[in-house]
C-alpha positions as MATLAB code, in Angstrom:
seq = 'MFRSLVAVSVLLAASPALAQEAPVQSGDHADLGAAAGRFVVPTNAERTRVVVDLLTEAGLKAEIQTFQGGNDRTGPMEGANVVTTVGEGPADIVLTAHYDAVKLRDGALSQGVVDNAGSVLALIQAAAALKEGLEGQPVAYRFVFVFTDQEELGLIGAKNFLETHGKDRIAAVINADVAAYGETVMYGENNGEQSAFVLAALRGLCAERAFDCVAFPNYPPSDDRVFSAAGVPVVSLGTQDAVGAHQMWLAFNGGRDNGLKEGFVPPVFQRIHSTEDRLAYFNGDDVARFGLFVADLALKLSAQLDEYRPEPDEDAPAVEAPAAPNAAPEAP';
ca = [
     -68.654  -28.638  -30.193;
     -69.114  -26.875  -26.904;
     -68.283  -28.883  -23.805;
     -71.147  -27.232  -21.949;
     -73.560  -29.273  -24.045;
     -72.124  -32.355  -22.399;
     -72.547  -30.782  -19.003;
     -76.199  -30.066  -19.777;
     -76.782  -33.644  -20.898;
     -75.354  -34.914  -17.631;
     -77.678  -32.641  -15.676;
     -80.711  -33.701  -17.685;
     -79.942  -37.413  -17.846;
     -81.458  -38.400  -14.526;
     -83.117  -41.321  -16.331;
     -82.548  -42.971  -19.727;
     -83.260  -40.832  -22.772;
     -86.845  -41.070  -23.892;
     -86.669  -40.415  -27.611;
     -84.423  -41.033  -30.580;
     -84.979  -39.507  -33.988;
     -84.874  -41.613  -37.116;
     -81.518  -41.393  -38.919;
     -81.457  -38.842  -41.721;
     -80.116  -39.322  -45.197;
     -78.094  -37.439  -47.804;
     -81.029  -36.990  -50.188;
     -80.076  -35.455  -53.529;
     -76.563  -34.650  -52.287;
     -75.060  -38.104  -52.111;
     -71.697  -36.527  -52.935;
     -71.790  -34.687  -49.628;
     -72.736  -37.896  -47.847;
     -69.693  -39.569  -49.364;
     -67.536  -36.601  -48.372;
     -68.797  -36.826  -44.795;
     -67.842  -40.490  -44.761;
     -64.241  -39.555  -45.493;
     -64.016  -37.926  -42.052;
     -64.551  -41.286  -40.352;
     -60.859  -41.981  -39.747;
     -58.801  -42.944  -36.677;
     -56.933  -39.655  -36.105;
     -57.384  -35.905  -36.377;
     -54.224  -35.736  -38.480;
     -56.059  -37.803  -41.074;
     -59.018  -35.437  -40.841;
     -56.619  -32.596  -41.668;
     -55.746  -34.384  -44.882;
     -59.437  -34.886  -45.680;
     -60.103  -31.139  -45.389;
     -57.145  -30.320  -47.649;
     -58.237  -32.885  -50.236;
     -61.853  -31.678  -50.263;
     -60.799  -28.064  -50.728;
     -58.455  -29.021  -53.544;
     -61.181  -31.049  -55.252;
     -63.482  -28.017  -54.992;
     -60.905  -25.904  -56.853;
     -59.790  -24.057  -53.738;
     -56.214  -23.557  -52.615;
     -55.576  -24.990  -49.154;
     -52.871  -23.672  -46.841;
     -51.875  -25.703  -43.780;
     -50.833  -23.549  -40.832;
     -49.231  -25.673  -38.115;
     -48.923  -24.647  -34.485;
     -47.873  -26.055  -31.141;
     -50.966  -26.843  -29.135;
     -52.289  -29.406  -26.683;
     -53.356  -28.821  -23.094;
     -52.574  -30.069  -19.588;
     -54.361  -33.327  -20.255;
     -52.738  -34.150  -23.595;
     -49.358  -32.513  -23.173;
     -47.756  -30.591  -26.055;
     -49.004  -31.648  -29.463;
     -48.868  -30.172  -32.933;
     -52.039  -28.867  -34.507;
     -52.868  -27.654  -37.988;
     -55.401  -25.085  -39.165;
     -56.397  -25.265  -42.823;
     -57.071  -21.937  -44.536;
     -58.458  -21.001  -47.933;
     -59.185  -17.509  -49.252;
     -61.750  -16.248  -51.768;
     -61.540  -12.791  -53.313;
     -59.372   -9.810  -52.494;
     -59.947   -6.779  -50.359;
     -58.485   -4.541  -47.683;
     -60.332   -6.327  -44.874;
     -61.491   -9.857  -44.106;
     -64.734  -11.603  -43.357;
     -63.571  -14.769  -41.613;
     -65.615  -17.975  -41.643;
     -64.639  -20.705  -39.201;
     -65.501  -24.316  -38.407;
     -63.437  -26.775  -36.425;
     -62.689  -30.108  -38.076;
     -61.170  -32.007  -35.159;
     -63.195  -34.678  -33.407;
     -63.151  -35.522  -29.730;
     -61.434  -38.588  -28.295;
     -63.838  -40.871  -26.474;
     -63.235  -42.517  -23.121;
     -61.936  -45.692  -24.737;
     -59.315  -43.684  -26.619;
     -61.010  -44.013  -30.006;
     -61.831  -40.930  -32.051;
     -65.475  -39.984  -32.423;
     -66.746  -40.084  -35.993;
     -67.341  -36.360  -35.477;
     -70.003  -35.999  -38.163;
     -72.498  -33.819  -36.299;
     -69.594  -32.271  -34.406;
     -68.292  -31.052  -36.770;
     -67.796  -32.512  -40.271;
     -71.211  -31.196  -41.319;
     -70.197  -27.588  -40.642;
     -66.877  -28.081  -42.441;
     -68.638  -29.374  -45.540;
     -71.159  -26.519  -45.408;
     -68.318  -23.971  -45.344;
     -66.548  -25.695  -48.236;
     -69.835  -25.420  -50.145;
     -69.985  -21.726  -49.211;
     -66.396  -21.115  -50.322;
     -66.959  -22.840  -53.667;
     -70.190  -20.872  -54.232;
     -68.482  -17.566  -53.436;
     -65.530  -18.391  -55.680;
     -67.836  -19.143  -58.586;
     -70.195  -16.235  -57.961;
     -67.470  -13.644  -57.469;
     -65.405  -14.594  -60.495;
     -64.257  -11.275  -61.938;
     -66.495   -9.277  -59.592;
     -65.011   -6.584  -57.333;
     -65.741   -7.037  -53.629;
     -64.894   -4.868  -50.655;
     -63.856   -7.759  -48.454;
     -61.779  -10.900  -48.662;
     -63.430  -14.109  -47.449;
     -61.055  -16.178  -45.323;
     -62.198  -19.698  -44.463;
     -60.423  -21.172  -41.444;
     -60.892  -24.829  -40.561;
     -59.543  -25.036  -37.051;
     -57.862  -27.854  -35.174;
     -57.957  -28.576  -31.428;
     -61.253  -26.826  -30.760;
     -62.105  -29.807  -28.607;
     -58.984  -29.190  -26.506;
     -59.826  -25.581  -25.685;
     -60.374  -23.527  -28.856;
     -56.627  -23.739  -29.450;
     -56.616  -23.568  -33.252;
     -58.813  -20.458  -33.251;
     -56.591  -18.805  -30.660;
     -53.527  -19.553  -32.761;
     -55.153  -18.183  -35.910;
     -56.090  -14.931  -34.207;
     -52.634  -14.550  -32.691;
     -50.999  -15.170  -36.072;
     -53.452  -13.306  -38.293;
     -54.184  -10.453  -35.920;
     -57.542   -8.751  -35.609;
     -56.901   -5.510  -37.461;
     -57.989   -6.898  -40.851;
     -61.010   -8.768  -39.495;
     -64.313   -7.006  -40.084;
     -66.546   -9.881  -38.920;
     -66.491  -13.602  -38.179;
     -69.071  -16.309  -38.908;
     -68.553  -19.523  -36.928;
     -70.360  -22.786  -37.689;
     -70.583  -25.670  -35.232;
     -72.934  -28.668  -35.141;
     -74.627  -28.344  -38.529;
     -75.024  -31.813  -40.041;
     -78.811  -31.941  -40.290;
     -81.931  -29.846  -39.847;
     -83.341  -26.756  -41.558;
     -83.600  -24.558  -38.469;
     -80.672  -22.167  -38.033;
     -79.681  -21.462  -34.439;
     -77.526  -18.493  -33.505;
     -76.132  -16.853  -30.398;
     -76.763  -13.298  -29.265;
     -74.123  -13.362  -26.520;
     -70.969  -12.207  -28.305;
     -70.786   -8.594  -27.192;
     -72.180   -5.286  -28.391;
     -69.607   -5.138  -31.184;
     -71.487   -8.006  -32.873;
     -74.809   -6.163  -33.165;
     -74.386   -5.331  -36.863;
     -73.609   -8.986  -37.654;
     -76.818  -10.041  -35.912;
     -78.751   -7.378  -37.831;
     -77.488   -8.770  -41.140;
     -78.283  -12.328  -40.053;
     -81.825  -11.494  -38.968;
     -82.411   -9.677  -42.234;
     -81.225  -12.675  -44.226;
     -83.431  -15.051  -42.236;
     -86.439  -12.883  -43.136;
     -85.434  -12.501  -46.796;
     -84.887  -16.230  -47.282;
     -87.855  -17.247  -45.091;
     -85.537  -19.406  -42.997;
     -86.582  -20.659  -39.586;
     -83.973  -18.992  -37.371;
     -83.891  -19.262  -33.578;
     -82.014  -16.672  -31.505;
     -80.332  -17.880  -28.304;
     -79.691  -15.191  -25.668;
     -77.353  -17.763  -24.137;
     -75.600  -19.908  -26.759;
     -72.933  -22.453  -25.880;
     -69.296  -21.578  -26.566;
     -67.346  -22.585  -29.637;
     -64.478  -20.926  -31.531;
     -66.552  -17.737  -31.641;
     -65.566  -16.927  -28.054;
     -61.934  -16.449  -29.041;
     -62.956  -13.632  -31.372;
     -65.536  -12.016  -29.101;
     -62.982  -11.945  -26.271;
     -60.746   -9.900  -28.564;
     -63.580   -7.481  -29.369;
     -64.081   -8.863  -32.887;
     -67.669   -8.925  -34.234;
     -68.794  -12.560  -34.505;
     -71.816  -14.824  -34.651;
     -71.950  -18.570  -34.069;
     -74.408  -20.687  -36.052;
     -75.647  -24.273  -35.954;
     -78.556  -26.244  -37.364;
     -81.120  -28.664  -35.996;
     -84.568  -29.871  -36.887;
     -87.188  -27.456  -35.545;
     -88.088  -29.553  -32.512;
     -84.461  -30.197  -31.616;
     -83.592  -26.497  -31.899;
     -86.358  -25.515  -29.512;
     -85.425  -28.282  -27.084;
     -81.871  -26.977  -27.118;
     -83.117  -23.417  -26.567;
     -85.071  -24.558  -23.526;
     -82.087  -26.439  -22.135;
     -79.861  -23.354  -22.297;
     -82.351  -20.540  -21.777;
     -85.415  -21.990  -20.085;
     -84.129  -22.117  -16.528;
     -85.136  -24.778  -14.046;
     -88.768  -24.740  -15.150;
     -87.939  -25.135  -18.832;
     -90.841  -27.417  -19.723;
     -88.644  -30.373  -20.680;
     -89.812  -33.620  -19.157;
     -87.677  -34.756  -16.247;
     -84.900  -36.999  -17.506;
     -85.380  -36.011  -21.148;
     -82.170  -35.376  -23.055;
     -82.464  -33.546  -26.405;
     -81.114  -35.864  -29.125;
     -78.183  -33.639  -30.103;
     -76.892  -33.846  -26.526;
     -76.927  -37.618  -26.771;
     -74.985  -37.658  -30.024;
     -72.062  -35.293  -29.765;
     -68.936  -36.445  -27.907;
     -70.173  -40.024  -28.042;
     -70.295  -43.096  -30.264;
     -73.677  -41.790  -31.463;
     -72.059  -38.957  -33.427;
     -72.086  -40.968  -36.611;
     -72.651  -40.805  -40.328;
     -76.264  -41.981  -40.115;
     -77.329  -38.532  -38.913;
     -75.801  -36.602  -41.803;
     -78.223  -34.954  -44.240;
     -76.576  -33.697  -47.426;
     -79.566  -31.615  -48.524;
     -79.599  -29.736  -45.214;
     -75.828  -29.191  -45.268;
     -75.920  -27.867  -48.849;
     -78.786  -25.539  -47.949;
     -76.920  -24.256  -44.907;
     -73.749  -23.754  -46.934;
     -75.537  -21.460  -49.378;
     -77.129  -19.620  -46.460;
     -73.676  -18.974  -44.987;
     -72.417  -17.751  -48.384;
     -75.391  -15.379  -48.606;
     -74.685  -14.116  -45.093;
     -71.050  -13.439  -45.984;
     -72.146  -11.485  -49.073;
     -74.760   -9.576  -47.101;
     -72.167   -8.603  -44.529;
     -69.820   -7.513  -47.284;
     -72.521   -5.329  -48.832;
     -73.872   -3.852  -45.608;
     -70.835   -3.732  -43.361;
     -70.178   -0.021  -43.737;
     -73.812    0.727  -42.944;
     -74.053   -1.430  -39.830;
     -70.572   -1.429  -38.396;
     -70.200    0.944  -35.426;
     -67.133    3.062  -34.776;
     -64.599    1.095  -32.707;
     -64.946    1.679  -28.979;
     -61.699    0.877  -27.247;
     -63.393    1.215  -23.860;
     -66.147   -1.299  -24.638;
     -65.910   -4.420  -22.448;
     -64.885   -7.581  -24.283;
     -66.474  -10.975  -23.759;
     -64.045  -13.190  -21.858;
     -62.929  -16.306  -23.696;
     -63.249  -19.567  -21.769;
     -60.044  -21.153  -20.549;
     -58.855  -24.354  -22.180;
     -61.348  -26.837  -20.792;
     -59.834  -29.835  -19.030;
     -63.271  -30.274  -17.528;
     -66.680  -29.169  -18.764;
     -67.690  -25.637  -17.762;
     -70.845  -25.216  -15.764;
     -74.023  -25.464  -17.793;
     -76.447  -22.594  -17.632;
];
């Protein structure tokens, strides 16, 4: 996930962290817990294979789209997005989650469960649910699931997908990042005016499903910024427990006097991009619940898109995508 989270944790960590949450479990979805464990491998190339295998096992056709990526720090390196499609239609609702994990300072790969195997598994659940629910049913939009590589190197997989796919067919994008546990859905409101109808559909779904949803005026960047920079409607989602979500909101939106105790680091900031991003924090029940929520949001967008979507405004300012981060961007 977002490098700016790491920057925030550095700013807040003036003293040792004060609290750790108890590890969560997979509950009634032990199969998802086992699937999450398959992401604990030494390389991102092996994680690519895990995504392909999980999609195949779910009855979904996986397409590997390779590209030349890397950044100034890594040098040129091949990446691979994994794409699966559900339904047919003249336009696409794209759902994205990055599957790559960050390399730690010692050169080892993070387990990358919170960031971002949980989101990947939630989207696979959503794709399988849509495939089953739409069997033989006409839909106005095609659902394109894109599991991106090299997000941790600068959103490179998402950039490559957009360059290759183009934006003309894309009606809306749903991005998921950091969603391995918790029933509170967090979402960003900072993806440009073109995304207003996506936010309207999301807020309506939160009310209909009685979900605890927390809006962030300032939400940290993920693959969503690639699409918003191109003027594509998009929303980025994540999950936390209720306390963690509000701590994160305060860290990004509360300013200097945010009410967080001096030296306190919200637990999610401690976990991602570290050895603490591990399988113990994965909750299969929460991931399954979030996956169905994402599927419902995709269907709601499909049903309401014509009602909410504004006429294209070529003069509307786009949200600038962050450059490939060799260093963490400034935290808010």
